[in-house]
gemmi code that builds the backbone of each chain (N, CA, C; Angstrom):
import gemmi

chains = {
    "A": [
        ("ASP", (19.059, -9.695, -7.207), (17.623, -9.418, -7.254), (17.328, -8.038, -6.706)),
        ("GLY", (16.592, -7.234, -7.481), (16.206, -5.928, -6.974), (15.002, -6.049, -6.086)),
        ("GLY", (14.974, -5.223, -5.033), (13.820, -5.295, -4.164), (13.978, -4.440, -2.930)),
        ("ILE", (13.039, -4.612, -2.029), (13.011, -3.867, -0.778), (13.085, -4.868, 0.366)),
        ("THR", (13.964, -4.625, 1.299), (14.082, -5.492, 2.464), (13.739, -4.707, 3.716)),
        ("GLN", (13.076, -5.386, 4.633), (12.748, -4.810, 5.927), (13.199, -5.780, 7.015)),
        ("SER", (13.715, -5.219, 8.081), (14.090, -6.065, 9.201), (13.849, -5.333, 10.512)),
        ("PRO", (13.545, -6.075, 11.577), (13.291, -7.511, 11.564), (11.881, -7.816, 11.064)),
        ("LYS", (11.552, -9.072, 10.898), (10.210, -9.450, 10.463), (9.224, -9.304, 11.612)),
        ("TYR", (9.675, -9.678, 12.815), (8.867, -9.525, 14.018), (9.694, -8.760, 15.056)),
        ("LEU", (9.029, -7.900, 15.800), (9.728, -7.096, 16.798), (8.823, -6.927, 18.004)),
        ("PHE", (9.407, -7.168, 19.169), (8.665, -7.010, 20.405), (9.317, -5.901, 21.217)),
        ("ARG", (8.499, -5.048, 21.749), (9.010, -3.881, 22.463), (8.283, -3.734, 23.782)),
        ("LYS", (9.038, -3.345, 24.777), (8.401, -3.030, 26.054), (7.929, -1.587, 26.015)),
        ("GLU", (6.912, -1.300, 26.748), (6.418, 0.081, 26.814), (7.529, 0.998, 27.291)),
        ("GLY", (7.619, 2.166, 26.669), (8.628, 3.140, 27.063), (9.928, 3.046, 26.295)),
        ("GLN", (10.047, 2.029, 25.444), (11.267, 1.861, 24.655), (11.088, 2.434, 23.252)),
        ("ASN", (12.177, 2.974, 22.719), (12.205, 3.321, 21.301), (12.710, 2.121, 20.524)),
        ("VAL", (12.191, 1.927, 19.330), (12.704, 0.876, 18.456), (12.849, 1.435, 17.052)),
        ("THR", (13.819, 0.890, 16.309), (14.054, 1.342, 14.935), (13.831, 0.188, 13.974)),
        ("LEU", (13.022, 0.459, 12.954), (12.725, -0.505, 11.908), (13.559, -0.145, 10.683)),
        ("SER", (14.163, -1.178, 10.098), (15.048, -0.958, 8.971), (14.305, -1.130, 7.649)),
        ("CYS", (14.655, -0.314, 6.650), (14.143, -0.453, 5.289), (15.261, -0.104, 4.323)),
        ("GLU", (15.561, -1.047, 3.439), (16.616, -0.851, 2.437), (16.072, -1.239, 1.070)),
        ("GLN", (16.436, -0.442, 0.032), (16.021, -0.792, -1.326), (17.208, -0.669, -2.281)),
        ("ASN", (17.228, -1.568, -3.271), (18.273, -1.516, -4.298), (17.668, -1.340, -5.677)),
        ("LEU", (16.535, -0.646, -5.716), (15.832, -0.390, -6.966), (16.231, 0.943, -7.587)),
        ("ASN", (17.123, 1.660, -6.915), (17.543, 2.999, -7.359), (16.368, 3.981, -7.390)),
        ("HIS", (15.409, 3.754, -6.496), (14.257, 4.647, -6.397), (14.587, 5.876, -5.560)),
        ("ASP", (14.049, 7.015, -5.990), (14.266, 8.248, -5.226), (13.338, 8.341, -4.018)),
        ("ALA", (12.105, 7.878, -4.166), (11.091, 8.086, -3.127), (10.919, 6.846, -2.257)),
        ("MET", (10.767, 7.070, -0.974), (10.501, 5.993, -0.036), (9.419, 6.430, 0.932)),
        ("TYR", (8.686, 5.428, 1.463), (7.500, 5.691, 2.259), (7.410, 4.708, 3.427)),
        ("TRP", (6.782, 5.157, 4.506), (6.432, 4.275, 5.612), (4.921, 4.346, 5.838)),
        ("TYR", (4.318, 3.140, 5.925), (2.895, 3.019, 6.200), (2.701, 2.161, 7.450)),
        ("ARG", (1.570, 2.379, 8.054), (1.126, 1.536, 9.160), (-0.200, 0.900, 8.757)),
        ("GLN", (-0.337, -0.396, 9.083), (-1.599, -1.092, 8.807), (-2.070, -1.780, 10.074)),
        ("ASP", (-3.299, -1.487, 10.467), (-3.935, -2.144, 11.598), (-4.946, -3.155, 11.062)),
        ("PRO", (-5.288, -4.166, 11.859), (-6.190, -5.232, 11.376), (-7.463, -4.673, 10.758)),
        ("GLY", (-7.770, -5.134, 9.559), (-8.988, -4.713, 8.881), (-8.954, -3.286, 8.359)),
        ("GLN", (-7.801, -2.678, 8.395), (-7.683, -1.281, 7.975), (-6.835, -1.168, 6.718)),
        ("GLY", (-6.959, -0.031, 6.076), (-6.095, 0.262, 4.937), (-4.733, 0.725, 5.414)),
        ("LEU", (-3.978, 1.272, 4.501), (-2.636, 1.744, 4.810), (-2.696, 3.227, 5.171)),
        ("ARG", (-2.050, 3.575, 6.263), (-1.972, 4.983, 6.667), (-0.529, 5.453, 6.583)),
        ("LEU", (-0.333, 6.589, 5.944), (0.997, 7.102, 5.674), (1.592, 7.764, 6.910)),
        ("ILE", (2.799, 7.330, 7.275), (3.487, 7.890, 8.439), (4.443, 9.000, 8.010)),
        ("TYR", (5.387, 8.675, 7.162), (6.373, 9.622, 6.618), (6.695, 9.217, 5.194)),
        ("TYR", (7.182, 10.186, 4.418), (7.699, 9.873, 3.106), (8.879, 10.782, 2.792)),
        ("SER", (9.689, 10.298, 1.853), (10.883, 11.046, 1.453), (10.996, 10.982, -0.061)),
        ("GLN", (11.119, 12.137, -0.682), (11.232, 12.179, -2.137), (12.692, 12.252, -2.591)),
        ("ILE", (13.584, 12.578, -1.648), (14.984, 12.742, -2.013), (15.825, 12.615, -0.749)),
        ("VAL", (17.074, 12.293, -0.917), (17.973, 12.149, 0.227), (18.012, 13.441, 1.040)),
        ("ASN", (18.076, 13.269, 2.376), (18.171, 14.377, 3.333), (16.915, 15.246, 3.374)),
        ("ASP", (15.807, 14.720, 2.894), (14.544, 15.448, 2.972), (13.417, 14.458, 3.195)),
        ("PHE", (12.495, 14.781, 4.096), (11.341, 13.923, 4.322), (10.176, 14.772, 4.828)),
        ("GLN", (8.977, 14.224, 4.666), (7.757, 14.949, 5.004), (6.862, 14.097, 5.890)),
        ("LYS", (6.123, 14.736, 6.764), (5.158, 14.023, 7.596), (3.975, 13.574, 6.754)),
        ("GLY", (3.483, 12.392, 7.091), (2.257, 11.906, 6.496), (1.083, 12.202, 7.409)),
        ("ASP", (0.084, 11.352, 7.340), (-1.158, 11.596, 8.086), (-1.053, 11.282, 9.576)),
        ("ILE", (-0.111, 10.399, 9.945), (-0.052, 9.946, 11.345), (1.381, 9.951, 11.868)),
        ("ALA", (2.101, 11.050, 11.705), (3.530, 11.114, 12.032), (3.823, 11.208, 13.534)),
        ("GLU", (2.862, 11.578, 14.341), (3.128, 11.787, 15.766), (3.625, 10.503, 16.430)),
        ("GLY", (4.752, 10.613, 17.136), (5.313, 9.453, 17.823), (6.296, 8.656, 16.981)),
        ("TYR", (6.562, 9.128, 15.772), (7.495, 8.473, 14.861), (8.556, 9.469, 14.408)),
        ("SER", (9.729, 8.947, 14.011), (10.746, 9.779, 13.390), (11.471, 8.966, 12.329)),
        ("VAL", (12.037, 9.664, 11.353), (12.744, 9.011, 10.248), (14.019, 9.774, 9.940)),
        ("SER", (14.855, 9.153, 9.122), (16.024, 9.819, 8.555), (16.212, 9.297, 7.143)),
        ("ARG", (16.864, 10.083, 6.297), (17.152, 9.640, 4.925), (18.546, 10.166, 4.562)),
        ("GLU", (19.538, 9.484, 5.103), (20.926, 9.884, 4.876), (21.499, 9.262, 3.616)),
        ("LYS", (20.915, 8.151, 3.181), (21.345, 7.472, 1.960), (20.132, 7.183, 1.100)),
        ("LYS", (20.327, 7.152, -0.191), (19.218, 6.900, -1.112), (18.586, 5.545, -0.833)),
        ("GLU", (19.413, 4.581, -0.435), (18.933, 3.217, -0.295), (18.200, 2.940, 1.011)),
        ("SER", (18.318, 3.816, 1.983), (17.882, 3.495, 3.333), (16.924, 4.530, 3.907)),
        ("PHE", (15.893, 4.056, 4.604), (14.892, 4.964, 5.172), (14.389, 4.352, 6.488)),
        ("PRO", (15.183, 4.387, 7.556), (14.765, 3.769, 8.815), (13.686, 4.571, 9.542)),
        ("LEU", (12.825, 3.840, 10.226), (11.726, 4.431, 10.998), (11.941, 4.124, 12.473)),
        ("THR", (11.906, 5.149, 13.306), (11.979, 4.954, 14.748), (10.604, 5.171, 15.352)),
        ("VAL", (10.150, 4.170, 16.093), (8.897, 4.267, 16.824), (9.268, 4.676, 18.246)),
        ("THR", (8.878, 5.851, 18.638), (9.294, 6.360, 19.939), (8.272, 6.004, 21.022)),
        ("SER", (8.670, 6.233, 22.251), (7.781, 5.949, 23.382), (6.570, 6.887, 23.394)),
        ("ALA", (6.633, 7.942, 22.587), (5.507, 8.877, 22.512), (4.350, 8.332, 21.680)),
        ("GLN", (4.604, 7.276, 20.926), (3.533, 6.661, 20.114), (2.683, 5.814, 21.060)),
        ("LYS", (1.424, 6.193, 21.213), (0.574, 5.599, 22.248), (0.117, 4.183, 21.933)),
        ("ASN", (-0.045, 3.851, 20.697), (-0.553, 2.531, 20.321), (0.256, 1.989, 19.160)),
        ("PRO", (1.502, 1.584, 19.391), (2.386, 1.246, 18.288), (2.224, -0.158, 17.711)),
        ("THR", (1.474, -1.020, 18.368), (1.322, -2.383, 17.860), (0.613, -2.347, 16.513)),
        ("ALA", (1.304, -2.799, 15.459), (0.762, -2.727, 14.104), (1.729, -3.425, 13.148)),
        ("PHE", (1.312, -3.497, 11.898), (2.130, -4.023, 10.801), (2.684, -2.812, 10.060)),
        ("TYR", (4.021, -2.711, 9.975), (4.653, -1.546, 9.360), (5.216, -1.931, 7.999)),
        ("LEU", (4.853, -1.143, 7.019), (5.240, -1.411, 5.638), (6.054, -0.264, 5.074)),
        ("CYS", (7.157, -0.612, 4.454), (8.006, 0.342, 3.753), (7.781, 0.158, 2.252)),
        ("ALA", (7.769, 1.239, 1.527), (7.575, 1.175, 0.081), (8.529, 2.144, -0.606)),
        ("SER", (8.751, 1.916, -1.888), (9.550, 2.855, -2.667), (8.931, 3.035, -4.042)),
        ("SER", (9.285, 4.137, -4.690), (8.826, 4.392, -6.046), (9.879, 5.241, -6.762)),
        ("ILE", (9.725, 5.359, -8.067), (10.702, 6.126, -8.842), (10.822, 7.540, -8.303)),
        ("GLY", (9.668, 8.140, -7.968), (9.688, 9.497, -7.443), (9.249, 10.510, -8.474)),
        ("ALA", (9.602, 11.738, -8.265), (9.107, 12.840, -9.090), (9.489, 12.682, -10.556)),
        ("SER", (10.615, 12.054, -10.831), (11.043, 11.893, -12.222), (10.098, 10.991, -12.998)),
        ("GLY", (9.293, 10.209, -12.289), (8.318, 9.347, -12.942), (7.012, 10.057, -13.231)),
        ("GLY", (6.945, 11.337, -12.872), (5.706, 12.062, -13.067), (4.628, 11.537, -12.141)),
        ("PRO", (3.377, 11.715, -12.509), (2.286, 11.247, -11.647), (2.084, 9.737, -11.723)),
        ("TYR", (2.802, 9.057, -12.603), (2.605, 7.622, -12.790), (3.674, 6.898, -11.983)),
        ("ASN", (3.378, 6.688, -10.719), (4.423, 6.465, -9.726), (4.087, 5.251, -8.872)),
        ("GLU", (4.190, 4.065, -9.481), (3.814, 2.858, -8.756), (4.713, 2.645, -7.552)),
        ("GLN", (4.113, 2.224, -6.460), (4.851, 1.901, -5.255), (5.059, 0.403, -5.160)),
        ("PHE", (6.229, 0.037, -4.643), (6.548, -1.368, -4.412), (6.869, -1.518, -2.933)),
        ("PHE", (6.354, -2.591, -2.349), (6.411, -2.752, -0.905), (7.431, -3.789, -0.466)),
        ("GLY", (8.024, -3.552, 0.702), (8.819, -4.560, 1.372), (7.921, -5.568, 2.068)),
        ("PRO", (8.511, -6.596, 2.699), (7.716, -7.653, 3.326), (7.051, -7.253, 4.640)),
        ("GLY", (7.456, -6.137, 5.217), (6.809, -5.657, 6.436), (7.492, -6.097, 7.720)),
        ("THR", (7.240, -5.318, 8.769), (7.678, -5.655, 10.135), (6.458, -5.613, 11.034)),
        ("ARG", (6.256, -6.680, 11.776), (5.126, -6.727, 12.702), (5.647, -6.386, 14.095)),
        ("LEU", (5.204, -5.247, 14.606), (5.650, -4.753, 15.912), (4.582, -5.024, 16.956)),
        ("THR", (5.005, -5.603, 18.066), (4.103, -5.855, 19.182), (4.677, -5.216, 20.438)),
        ("VAL", (3.869, -4.443, 21.119), (4.280, -3.840, 22.388), (3.760, -4.696, 23.533)),
        ("LEU", (4.697, -5.101, 24.386), (4.327, -6.006, 25.486), (3.927, -5.222, 26.730)),
    ],
    "B": [
        ("GLN", (-9.884, 16.411, 2.364), (-9.457, 15.052, 2.653), (-9.789, 14.151, 1.460)),
        ("LYS", (-8.750, 13.566, 0.862), (-8.987, 12.666, -0.260), (-9.469, 11.328, 0.280)),
        ("GLU", (-10.548, 10.826, -0.304), (-11.114, 9.578, 0.185), (-11.185, 8.540, -0.928)),
        ("VAL", (-10.947, 7.303, -0.533), (-11.075, 6.160, -1.427), (-11.929, 5.131, -0.708)),
        ("GLU", (-13.033, 4.764, -1.333), (-13.997, 3.884, -0.697), (-14.059, 2.529, -1.392)),
        ("GLN", (-14.038, 1.491, -0.580), (-14.221, 0.134, -1.075), (-15.160, -0.607, -0.146)),
        ("ASN", (-15.950, -1.497, -0.698), (-16.773, -2.383, 0.114), (-15.850, -3.404, 0.772)),
        ("SER", (-15.940, -3.535, 2.093), (-14.994, -4.408, 2.806), (-15.224, -5.885, 2.535)),
        ("GLY", (-16.466, -6.233, 2.089), (-16.770, -7.625, 1.807), (-17.054, -8.408, 3.079)),
        ("PRO", (-16.851, -9.743, 3.053), (-16.191, -10.438, 1.970), (-17.078, -10.646, 0.742)),
        ("LEU", (-16.414, -10.643, -0.421), (-17.054, -11.007, -1.657), (-16.728, -12.472, -1.911)),
        ("SER", (-17.757, -13.277, -2.008), (-17.562, -14.713, -2.177), (-18.038, -15.127, -3.557)),
        ("VAL", (-17.150, -15.771, -4.334), (-17.501, -16.216, -5.680), (-17.052, -17.658, -5.850)),
        ("PRO", (-17.751, -18.419, -6.698), (-17.320, -19.794, -6.960), (-16.132, -19.808, -7.911)),
        ("GLU", (-15.346, -20.845, -7.808), (-14.205, -21.034, -8.700), (-14.675, -20.994, -10.153)),
        ("GLY", (-13.913, -20.255, -10.988), (-14.246, -20.134, -12.394), (-15.131, -18.951, -12.730)),
        ("ALA", (-15.701, -18.312, -11.739), (-16.577, -17.157, -11.965), (-15.752, -15.878, -12.131)),
        ("ILE", (-16.458, -14.791, -12.493), (-15.826, -13.471, -12.576), (-16.046, -12.743, -11.253)),
        ("ALA", (-14.947, -12.274, -10.673), (-15.039, -11.465, -9.459), (-14.929, -10.001, -9.854)),
        ("SER", (-15.816, -9.177, -9.327), (-15.836, -7.750, -9.651), (-15.634, -6.944, -8.375)),
        ("LEU", (-14.568, -6.184, -8.348), (-14.201, -5.387, -7.174), (-14.284, -3.914, -7.556)),
        ("ASN", (-14.877, -3.122, -6.687), (-15.164, -1.735, -7.031), (-14.524, -0.754, -6.058)),
        ("CYS", (-14.302, 0.458, -6.562), (-13.630, 1.489, -5.780), (-14.107, 2.851, -6.277)),
        ("THR", (-14.484, 3.724, -5.358), (-14.817, 5.101, -5.724), (-13.856, 6.044, -5.017)),
        ("TYR", (-13.665, 7.213, -5.609), (-12.695, 8.157, -5.043), (-13.230, 9.570, -5.108)),
        ("SER", (-12.704, 10.438, -4.271), (-13.267, 11.781, -4.142), (-12.505, 12.846, -4.937)),
        ("ASP", (-11.215, 12.640, -5.182), (-10.408, 13.670, -5.811), (-10.508, 13.603, -7.334)),
        ("ARG", (-11.228, 14.558, -7.926), (-11.454, 14.549, -9.380), (-10.173, 14.718, -10.174)),
        ("GLY", (-9.147, 15.293, -9.544), (-7.892, 15.530, -10.254), (-6.946, 14.340, -10.276)),
        ("SER", (-7.376, 13.218, -9.719), (-6.500, 12.047, -9.643), (-6.127, 11.553, -11.035)),
        ("GLN", (-4.873, 11.165, -11.185), (-4.392, 10.722, -12.497), (-3.948, 9.268, -12.509)),
        ("SER", (-3.714, 8.697, -11.317), (-3.143, 7.356, -11.257), (-3.997, 6.476, -10.358)),
        ("PHE", (-4.180, 5.227, -10.806), (-5.069, 4.315, -10.098), (-4.409, 2.931, -10.059)),
        ("PHE", (-4.369, 2.360, -8.874), (-3.625, 1.122, -8.677), (-4.486, 0.092, -7.959)),
        ("TRP", (-4.247, -1.165, -8.291), (-4.837, -2.280, -7.551), (-3.710, -3.134, -6.991)),
        ("TYR", (-3.786, -3.391, -5.676), (-2.828, -4.245, -4.999), (-3.559, -5.452, -4.432)),
        ("ARG", (-2.879, -6.573, -4.437), (-3.384, -7.778, -3.803), (-2.570, -8.014, -2.529)),
        ("GLN", (-3.257, -8.333, -1.432), (-2.579, -8.572, -0.172), (-3.093, -9.873, 0.445)),
        ("TYR", (-2.214, -10.860, 0.492), (-2.551, -12.098, 1.189), (-2.412, -11.870, 2.689)),
        ("SER", (-3.127, -12.660, 3.449), (-3.140, -12.510, 4.902), (-1.731, -12.584, 5.478)),
        ("GLY", (-1.345, -11.581, 6.237), (-0.038, -11.564, 6.875), (1.110, -11.140, 5.978)),
        ("LYS", (0.802, -10.814, 4.724), (1.855, -10.434, 3.768), (1.717, -8.968, 3.370)),
        ("SER", (2.678, -8.485, 2.608), (2.631, -7.101, 2.157), (1.879, -6.995, 0.839)),
        ("PRO", (1.389, -5.797, 0.487), (0.659, -5.620, -0.771), (1.566, -5.829, -1.984)),
        ("GLU", (0.965, -6.393, -3.028), (1.658, -6.656, -4.278), (0.904, -5.947, -5.395)),
        ("LEU", (1.582, -5.123, -6.157), (0.937, -4.405, -7.259), (0.533, -5.380, -8.362)),
        ("ILE", (-0.756, -5.349, -8.750), (-1.192, -6.251, -9.816), (-1.665, -5.491, -11.055)),
        ("MET", (-2.144, -4.279, -10.887), (-2.619, -3.515, -12.048), (-2.479, -2.027, -11.762)),
        ("PHE", (-2.237, -1.260, -12.821), (-2.362, 0.182, -12.725), (-3.019, 0.678, -14.004)),
        ("ILE", (-3.740, 1.788, -13.887), (-4.430, 2.340, -15.039), (-4.422, 3.849, -14.920)),
        ("TYR", (-4.232, 4.530, -16.046), (-4.135, 5.985, -16.026), (-5.175, 6.659, -16.915)),
        ("SER", (-5.719, 5.899, -17.883), (-6.657, 6.493, -18.850), (-8.025, 5.852, -18.725)),
        ("ASN", (-9.042, 6.604, -19.072), (-10.396, 6.062, -19.092), (-10.479, 4.831, -19.987)),
        ("GLY", (-11.290, 3.874, -19.559), (-11.474, 2.680, -20.355), (-10.991, 1.449, -19.628)),
        ("ASP", (-10.677, 0.437, -20.401), (-10.267, -0.852, -19.852), (-8.795, -1.113, -20.130)),
        ("LYS", (-8.185, -1.829, -19.191), (-6.822, -2.303, -19.382), (-6.769, -3.754, -18.943)),
        ("GLU", (-6.319, -4.611, -19.836), (-6.342, -6.045, -19.553), (-4.925, -6.578, -19.386)),
        ("ASP", (-4.764, -7.486, -18.411), (-3.482, -8.161, -18.202), (-3.788, -9.564, -17.712)),
        ("GLY", (-3.735, -10.514, -18.631), (-4.053, -11.891, -18.274), (-5.499, -12.018, -17.840)),
        ("ARG", (-5.721, -12.555, -16.655), (-7.099, -12.724, -16.159), (-7.648, -11.448, -15.516)),
        ("PHE", (-6.835, -10.425, -15.410), (-7.233, -9.191, -14.730), (-7.582, -8.098, -15.739)),
        ("THR", (-8.669, -7.372, -15.447), (-9.036, -6.196, -16.228), (-9.344, -5.057, -15.263)),
        ("ALA", (-8.664, -3.944, -15.450), (-8.969, -2.738, -14.686), (-9.832, -1.832, -15.558)),
        ("GLN", (-10.848, -1.235, -14.949), (-11.748, -0.338, -15.663), (-11.777, 1.002, -14.939)),
        ("LEU", (-11.622, 2.082, -15.689), (-11.599, 3.419, -15.105), (-12.642, 4.299, -15.760)),
        ("ASN", (-13.420, 4.984, -14.935), (-14.398, 5.951, -15.409), (-14.202, 7.215, -14.576)),
        ("LYS", (-13.447, 8.153, -15.127), (-13.118, 9.369, -14.369), (-14.342, 10.254, -14.157)),
        ("ALA", (-15.260, 10.256, -15.097), (-16.458, 11.094, -14.940), (-17.272, 10.650, -13.731)),
        ("SER", (-17.330, 9.349, -13.511), (-18.080, 8.798, -12.380), (-17.187, 8.584, -11.155)),
        ("GLN", (-15.886, 8.858, -11.288), (-14.926, 8.692, -10.196), (-14.980, 7.274, -9.656)),
        ("TYR", (-14.769, 6.355, -10.563), (-15.018, 4.943, -10.269), (-13.939, 4.117, -10.972)),
        ("VAL", (-13.347, 3.192, -10.236), (-12.387, 2.269, -10.834), (-12.722, 0.865, -10.342)),
        ("SER", (-12.614, -0.104, -11.231), (-12.959, -1.463, -10.842), (-11.884, -2.439, -11.311)),
        ("LEU", (-11.920, -3.611, -10.704), (-11.013, -4.700, -11.082), (-11.860, -5.942, -11.304)),
        ("LEU", (-11.731, -6.526, -12.495), (-12.408, -7.778, -12.800), (-11.372, -8.891, -12.826)),
        ("ILE", (-11.713, -9.992, -12.184), (-10.844, -11.174, -12.210), (-11.639, -12.284, -12.877)),
        ("ARG", (-11.211, -12.685, -14.059), (-11.892, -13.755, -14.785), (-11.362, -15.108, -14.337)),
        ("ASP", (-12.214, -16.140, -14.498), (-11.814, -17.505, -14.141), (-11.162, -17.517, -12.753)),
        ("SER", (-11.871, -17.012, -11.767), (-11.332, -16.897, -10.409), (-10.863, -18.250, -9.882)),
        ("GLN", (-9.744, -18.207, -9.187), (-9.150, -19.401, -8.602), (-9.069, -19.246, -7.076)),
        ("PRO", (-9.064, -20.350, -6.332), (-8.913, -20.235, -4.874), (-7.670, -19.440, -4.479)),
        ("SER", (-6.630, -19.475, -5.310), (-5.406, -18.721, -5.006), (-5.601, -17.212, -5.143)),
        ("ASP", (-6.728, -16.787, -5.721), (-7.037, -15.359, -5.801), (-7.630, -14.836, -4.495)),
        ("SER", (-7.939, -15.734, -3.586), (-8.513, -15.324, -2.297), (-7.506, -14.460, -1.549)),
        ("ALA", (-7.878, -13.219, -1.317), (-6.976, -12.235, -0.717), (-7.770, -10.956, -0.493)),
        ("THR", (-7.114, -9.956, 0.056), (-7.699, -8.615, 0.153), (-7.128, -7.765, -0.972)),
        ("TYR", (-8.019, -7.058, -1.666), (-7.604, -6.231, -2.802), (-7.737, -4.761, -2.410)),
        ("LEU", (-6.610, -4.070, -2.487), (-6.541, -2.658, -2.103), (-6.549, -1.781, -3.342)),
        ("CYS", (-7.405, -0.787, -3.314), (-7.434, 0.226, -4.363), (-6.624, 1.427, -3.867)),
        ("ALA", (-5.781, 1.981, -4.714), (-5.000, 3.174, -4.359), (-5.178, 4.203, -5.465)),
        ("VAL", (-5.413, 5.434, -5.063), (-5.704, 6.503, -6.019), (-4.813, 7.694, -5.734)),
        ("GLY", (-4.248, 8.283, -6.772), (-3.467, 9.492, -6.580), (-2.131, 9.385, -7.258)),
        ("SER", (-1.491, 10.505, -7.374), (-0.268, 10.592, -8.148), (0.960, 10.316, -7.284)),
        ("TYR", (1.547, 11.316, -6.742), (2.821, 11.131, -6.036), (2.642, 10.417, -4.699)),
        ("ILE", (1.565, 10.712, -3.991), (1.292, 10.079, -2.707), (-0.125, 9.499, -2.779)),
        ("PRO", (-0.264, 8.244, -3.187), (-1.609, 7.698, -3.334), (-2.313, 7.514, -2.005)),
        ("THR", (-3.633, 7.576, -2.072), (-4.483, 7.276, -0.923), (-5.035, 5.870, -1.108)),
        ("PHE", (-4.959, 5.068, -0.047), (-5.413, 3.681, -0.117), (-6.808, 3.535, 0.464)),
        ("GLY", (-7.611, 2.679, -0.169), (-8.853, 2.241, 0.432), (-8.567, 1.168, 1.471)),
        ("ARG", (-9.623, 0.780, 2.187), (-9.458, -0.229, 3.247), (-9.378, -1.645, 2.706)),
        ("GLY", (-9.726, -1.811, 1.435), (-9.605, -3.124, 0.829), (-10.896, -3.916, 0.849)),
        ("THR", (-11.015, -4.810, -0.142), (-12.141, -5.740, -0.232), (-11.596, -7.155, -0.116)),
        ("SER", (-12.168, -7.907, 0.795), (-11.773, -9.301, 0.966), (-12.490, -10.171, -0.058)),
        ("LEU", (-11.746, -10.923, -0.832), (-12.300, -11.829, -1.836), (-12.063, -13.271, -1.403)),
        ("ILE", (-13.126, -14.057, -1.450), (-13.029, -15.494, -1.165), (-13.515, -16.238, -2.387)),
        ("VAL", (-12.652, -17.078, -2.948), (-13.019, -17.911, -4.081), (-13.135, -19.343, -3.571)),
        ("HIS", (-14.350, -19.893, -3.615), (-14.559, -21.228, -3.062), (-14.674, -22.264, -4.173)),
        ("PRO", (-14.113, -23.454, -3.918), (-14.112, -24.521, -4.949), (-15.528, -24.978, -5.276)),
    ],
}
model = gemmi.Model(1)
for chain_id, residues in chains.items():
    chain = gemmi.Chain(chain_id)
    for i, (resn, *xyz) in enumerate(residues, 1):
        res = gemmi.Residue()
        res.name, res.seqid = resn, gemmi.SeqId(i, " ")
        for name, pos in zip(("N", "CA", "C"), xyz):
            atom = gemmi.Atom()
            atom.name, atom.element = name, gemmi.Element(name[0])
            atom.pos, atom.b_iso = gemmi.Position(*pos), 0.0
            res.add_atom(atom)
        chain.add_residue(res)
    model.add_chain(chain)
structure = gemmi.Structure()
structure.add_model(model)
structure.setup_entities()
């Protein structure tokens, strides 16, 4: 089955700790994205990557870091510098630039992060 | 700043009725328009996309796009309680901008 997997489903973190959220896709998509969703809010873009070994900051990148060493994987690290990290984190992928402007995104199941 | 506006709702409709969800956007150059359905606690699921002015139908869903008015809508015919969810509008090409979503409640 092709799709996007995220792990863990739930994550609890103590203040001052860094945590890494996993995102893997087997859709052969070039582009991958990380979003944050807070209750009653839309999706806010954290980082995105259009190709391996390259990524760009989104609207709310402060306190987060990413890497894209493999096409299939795009892990997100929530650092201790992120002041309010409790949220629902969503990873998505799309065909990328080769799809032109018609670039539907497909989402993983999400990771719910809670800071204790 | 590209903006996508949706009425947060909730929009409440009786079972079997037509639900109409609306979205306006600020970027006139937008070429791609998406509707996602998100059940509570779950991730968004793509249900429709539209690129050209006019209507696009898929089963009980119809997406309508009017680029001159910068307006995109989603109609759900014969609404079912299982359609109760938040519907997110996304606008834009390579990096879409998401609206905050409209909560739909379909009551028996």
